[in-house]
ZABA-509812 format. One record per residue (C-alpha): residue in three letters; x, y, z. Coordinates in steps of 0.25 Angstrom, whole numbers, padded with zeros to 4 digits, always signed. Example, Ala and Ser with C-alpha at 12.3 -4.5 7.8 and 13.67 -1.06 7.14 Angstrom:
ala+0049-0018+0031
ser+0055-0004+0029
END
This chain:
met+0320+0433+0391
ala+0318+0421+0401
asp+0313+0413+0388
ala+0326+0416+0380
tyr+0334+0411+0393
arg+0326+0398+0393
phe+0327+0397+0378
gly+0342+0398+0380
ile+0342+0387+0389
ala+0333+0378+0380
leu+0342+0381+0368
ala+0355+0377+0376
leu+0349+0364+0381
ala+0344+0360+0367
gln+0357+0362+0362
ser+0364+0354+0374
val+0373+0366+0377
asp+0382+0365+0389
pro+0383+0380+0391
pro+0395+0388+0396
glu+0396+0395+0410
ile+0391+0409+0409
ser+0394+0420+0418
ala+0380+0427+0420
gly+0368+0421+0425
thr+0353+0422+0422
val+0344+0434+0425
phe+0332+0424+0426
ser+0328+0418+0439
val+0325+0402+0439
ala+0310+0406+0441
thr+0310+0414+0429
ile+0317+0405+0420
asp+0313+0391+0425
pro+0301+0392+0434
asp+0297+0377+0433
gln+0312+0371+0432
ser+0309+0366+0418
leu+0323+0372+0413
lys+0330+0367+0425
asn+0324+0353+0423
ala+0328+0353+0408
ile+0343+0358+0410
gln+0345+0348+0420
met+0339+0337+0412
leu+0345+0341+0398
met+0359+0345+0404
gly+0361+0335+0415
asp+0376+0334+0418
lys+0379+0345+0409
leu+0374+0354+0421
his+0389+0352+0427
gly+0383+0354+0440
leu+0377+0368+0437
pro+0364+0373+0443
val+0354+0371+0432
tyr+0350+0386+0432
arg+0365+0390+0429
met+0365+0380+0418
ala+0352+0386+0413
glu+0359+0400+0413
arg+0371+0394+0404
leu+0361+0388+0395
ala+0352+0400+0393
asp+0365+0408+0391
trp+0370+0398+0380
gly+0356+0398+0374
val+0354+0412+0373
gln+0369+0415+0368
glu+0366+0404+0357
leu+0353+0411+0352
ala+0361+0424+0351
ala+0372+0418+0343
gln+0361+0413+0333
ala+0355+0426+0333
asp+0369+0433+0330
lys+0370+0423+0318
gly+0357+0429+0313
asp+0346+0418+0316
ile+0342+0410+0328
asp+0338+0396+0322
phe+0325+0394+0331
val+0321+0382+0324
thr+0334+0374+0327
ile+0334+0379+0341
phe+0319+0375+0343
asp+0323+0361+0337
gln+0334+0360+0346
leu+0326+0364+0358
lys+0315+0354+0353
ala+0324+0343+0352
ala+0330+0345+0366
ser+0316+0345+0372
thr+0312+0332+0367
ala+0327+0325+0370
END
């Protein structure tokens, strides 16, 4: 489950999403999701001013929610296009 959360964050970052506010928080602790602060550093680096003054891990919750919702929407259409998703992630990681 934590890997799906991380994947949702990566997907949202790869698509340069500025996610909307969400009402619920995560059930995961920072120590579980980001023990080495690599997610925190990636979010800060890739989002910069788009953080809008939000704490990084609050933005991580929003990114994860968006990413998981996007995957669910693709699944509802019948297929998740993992090739395109991984190409986006690869491009974002080398940018």
